[in-house]
N, C-alpha and C positions, 0 to 999 in steps of 0.2 A: 523425577525431576527434582535436583536439590535448589535451595536458595542461594543466588548469587548476589555480590555486591554491585551496586550500579556505580558507574564511573563518574569522576570528579564532576564533568560538566554537565551530565544528566541531571546529578543532585543541584546544583546552581539553578538550572532550568526549573526544577521542580519547586525550589523556593520561590522563584518569580512567578510561576505559574499559581501557586497557592495565595500569594499576594494578591493576584488579580481575581482570585475567586471571591473576595469579599464583597459585600453589597454596595451598591453605587451609593445609597444613601448613608453609608457609614464613613467615619473618619477615625484618625488614630491620633493618639497623643501618648506622650512617655508619663511612666508612673514614677512615683517618688520611691517606691519599693525595690525597683529592679529597672536599672537604666537599660537593659537589653530587652525587657518586655515591652509589649505596647499593648495599649488598651483599645479596644474597638469601640468607639462611641455609637450609640443606637438611640434615636428619639423616637417615640409613640405619643399618640393621644388617645384617650377615650372618654365618652362622656356617660354619665349615670344618669338615668332617667330619660334616655333618647328614645326608648320604644314602649309599646303597651306593657309588655311583659318583661320589663328590665329588672334585672336580679342584681343581689351584691356581688355575685361571682360573674368575674368576666375574665375572657381570655384574649391575649395580644400576641399576634404573629410577630415575633422580632426578626425574623430572616434566616439565613443560612450561613454557617460559619464552620472553619477547620476544627478539628478535635483540639481541646486544649486552649483554646482562645479565651482571652479575659475580656469579657464585656462591661462598659459602663453605659447601662441602659437607663434613660431618664425618661420616665412614663408620666407623663402630664394627665392628671384626672380633673375633669370638669364637672361640676355639680349641677345638673340641669332639674333637680327636683327640688321640691318646696321643703325639704327637711336639712339640717345639719348633719353631715357625717363625721361623727368624732371617733378618736382612736387614742387609747393610752399605752398601747403597746403593740408591736408587730412580731409576728411570728414567722420564720423562713421555713420553708418545708424541707430544705437539704441544708448539708453544712457547704454546698457550693455557692450559696447564695447570702447576701448581707444586703440591709436595707436601711436606709435613712429617708426621712426622719423617723423616728420609733413613737412619736406622740405627736398629735395635732388635730385640727378640724377642717371641714371644708364648707364653708356657707353656701347657701342656695346662690347659685351664679356664680360661685367662686371657683378656684382653681388651686392645684396643689401638685407639687413635681416630686415624684418619689425617686430617689436614685438607687438603683438596685446593680450591685457588682455581683457579677455571675461568671463562675469557672465553667467553661463548656467541656463536656464528658471528654476523657482522654481515651478512654479504652472502651468503646461502644460495644453493645450488643444488637443495635438498630439504629435506624436513620434519625427518626422523628423523638424528640425529647421536651420535657416540660420541666418548668421549676416555677414554684408557687409561693406566694406570701400572703397572710392574712391579718387583717388589722382586727383589733378588738376594742371594744368600748366596756370595759370591766369584765365580765363576762360572756358578753354577747358580742357574736361577730358583726362587724360594720361594713367590711371590704373584702374581698379576696380578688387576688388578680393571679392568673395563670399565664407566664411566659411560655410561649410555644417556639421552638427553633428546630432546623433541620441541619444535621450536618454535612459537609459539601466535600467531595474529592475522596470520599472515605469509600473503604471496602472491610469485609470481615465477616466473622462467623456470629450466629445468632446464638452461640452458647460458650462457655470457656472450655469445657470439656465433653467427651461423650465417651460411652461404653457400647463396643459392638460383640455381640455373643454370636458365635457362628453355631447355628445347629448341627450335629451329627449327620454326615451324609448329604449335606446340602452340594456339595462340590464346590462351586463357585458362589460366593454370597454377595450381595449388592447391598452396599451401606450408602446413604443419602444425608449429606450435611448441608442443611441451609445457609446461605450467605445473605448478606443485604449489601448493596452497593449504590452509589449515587452517580448517574449520567455516565454509566459504562456500558455501551452495547456493542463494543467491537472486542471479541475475546483476545485478539492479539496485543492488546494493551495491557492483559494481567498476565501475571506469572503466578503459579501454583503448583504445590507438590508437598514433598516430605522436606522438613527442615534439614534433616540427616540421613543420607541414605544408607541401607542396610542390605544385606543379603535378603533378608524377609520382604522388604519394602519394595527391593526391584522387580518383585513378581506380583506387586499388587498395582493394577491398571488405575490411573487417577484421570478422571475428564471432568468437564465443566459444563453443566446444563445451564445454558443462558436463559432459556425459556421460563424452567421453573427456578432459576437462581439458585442452583445447589452444585456442591462438589460431590462427584460420583466416585465411590471406591468400589472396585471389583476384586473381592479378597478370595484367592484360592484357600481352601480348606486346610491344605497342607502347611499354610504359613503357621498356625498353631496347632499343629498336629502333636506335637510333645510338650510345649508350653505357650504361655500367653506373650502377648507382644504389647508394648507401650512404645508410642511413637507420637509426632507432633506433626500436623499440617500447617500449611500456610498459603495465603493468598495475597497477590500484592497488586496493587494499582500503578503499572511503570510510569505512567504521567505524573502523578501527584507523589508518589513515593510511600503513600499510606498503606499499610498491610495489617493483617490480622492472623492469630494464630488459634489452633485447636488442639489440646492434648487428647489422644486417642488411646484408648486401652481396648484390645481385640484378646477375645477368649472362646473358648469351646462351651457349649451346654447341650445337654439332652435336647433330642429333637421333639420328643413325645413326653407331654405329662397328663397326669389324669388328676380331676377335681372333682369334689372335696378331697381333702388328704385323711378323710376317715369315713367309710360307708356307714349311712344312717338307714337303716329299714324301718320302714312304717306300713301300717295295713292300706291295701289299696282298696278304694270304695269298690262295692259289688257292681257288677255288670247287669243288665238286663237278662242275660243269659244263663248267669252263673253266681251262687251267692258262697262260693267258696273262699276261704279266709287265704288271702294271697298278700305276701309282704314283699315290698320291692325297695329298692335304693336307686336314686338317679347318680350317674356318672358323667362327666363331660371329658373328652380327650380333646386334648390341644396339641395339634400336628404343626410344628413350626415351618415344616418343608411343604406344607400343602399349599398349592396355589389357589387363589381367591375364587377362580372359575370351576374348579373341581366341586362337584356336589357332596361325594363322600370322601371326607379327608382320611378316614381311617376305618378299620374292622376290628372288632374285639370279641374276645373268649374269655370266659372268667369260670374260677374254680375255687371251692374251699376244702382244705384236707383232701384233696383229689376228685373231690365230687364235682363234675361238671354242673354249672349253672346256666340257666336261660338268661340268654343276651338278647333284649329287643332294641333296634335303632329307632329312634325318634325324629322325624324330620317334619320341617315347616317350611313351607314354600319350595320344596323340593330340596331344600339342604339339610344335611344332619345338624341337630341342635346337642342332643346327647343320647346315651344309652339308659336303660333301664336294666338293672340286675336283680334277678328273682329269687328268691330262697328256694331250696329243692323242696319237692314235695315227699321226698323220701328221707328217712333218718340219716345224720351224720354219725360216723364212728369218731367222736373226739374224746381224748383224754381228760379225766378230770382234773389234771394236773396242768391243763392248758389254760392261762389266763386270758390270753389274747389271741383271736383269731385273724388270720390275713387272707384276703381274697387275691388270688393270683390273677392278674389280668394280663393276657398276651395281646399287644396290639400290632396290627399291621399297618404302617403310616404308608404315606406318600412314595418316601425312598429308602425308610428305614423299619426294622422291628424293633419291638421293646418288650420286655416283660418287667411290669410293675406291681408290687405288692403293696396293699392297699390295707391299712387295719381295720378290724370289724370288731366291735365290742362282743363280748362271749354272751352278753345277755340275748343276743339274737337266737341261742340256743331254746330258750323259753318258748320263740316263734315257732319252732322246727318240731315236725312229728317224732313222736318216739314209737320203738316197737311195741 
């Protein structure tokens, strides 16, 4: 499904609806800088020293607003303490916030009104946001106020972009992209899909999981059989007209990997039944196609210079955690010209097989028996 333009009458209705979403305690007034933009006036009061554990750090909930709104917040601070709160400078926590006055004091029993001009986030990645300003008396903080607000009528993705790497042999791969939404419980009020349709995107199924608040893609592996794909998703609230987009890159990757990237053999502790010198290296296999409820995601055999090595699977709680690869008890026929050995690991995964060559330092030859 590709994005479509709303009709004119719906757009007009949306503008009216957005205006109706402003909090009841807020009012509007024209700004001098832009006759077309309206400031939303918000007034709040807080009291210092009102509780036994009062702090110079305070939080104020200023309400909910549409993205991009310009707020004129008047925060009245009353001093119920027995000390004077002084400040000679004010630092704003973001460029979206400006504060007046920049210096002053609040005597015991006195009151001071801070005027905070706040530009609400335009392209959000979440619903709840904060903006903080801090007052300083010299180098010492004297007061810090965090303004918290929620965006209304919005919907979008929790990221700007995402990369999907489909493991070989997966067949159809399921990718989940979290969204955030305010007050949307009816799926029919949402439109979502690809911004531009293509032959590749037409074979991808897009669905909305309202319970987990996520957009879900079911991607056939064939979509990226010969090349990667770059596309863009959108989700839109039809009632308010707010929308969000997500750039998505889709490519293939090997289903099976082995770690570490270089095998390191060490002397194993003697057992009660044997004091033989045994050298072993741990290796962990990652099978990206293996479902979480399968206890054994992979099987592995290993060899060096054609000599089969003993491989032992290690499990905890019934689940495979890693493999142990043992050096042979018989000598290897290795040319003196070889500076680096490789361990050939043949891995049988849940859906695919792979042969991975893992480097092994030639110093392991000193551990091996000789004729």
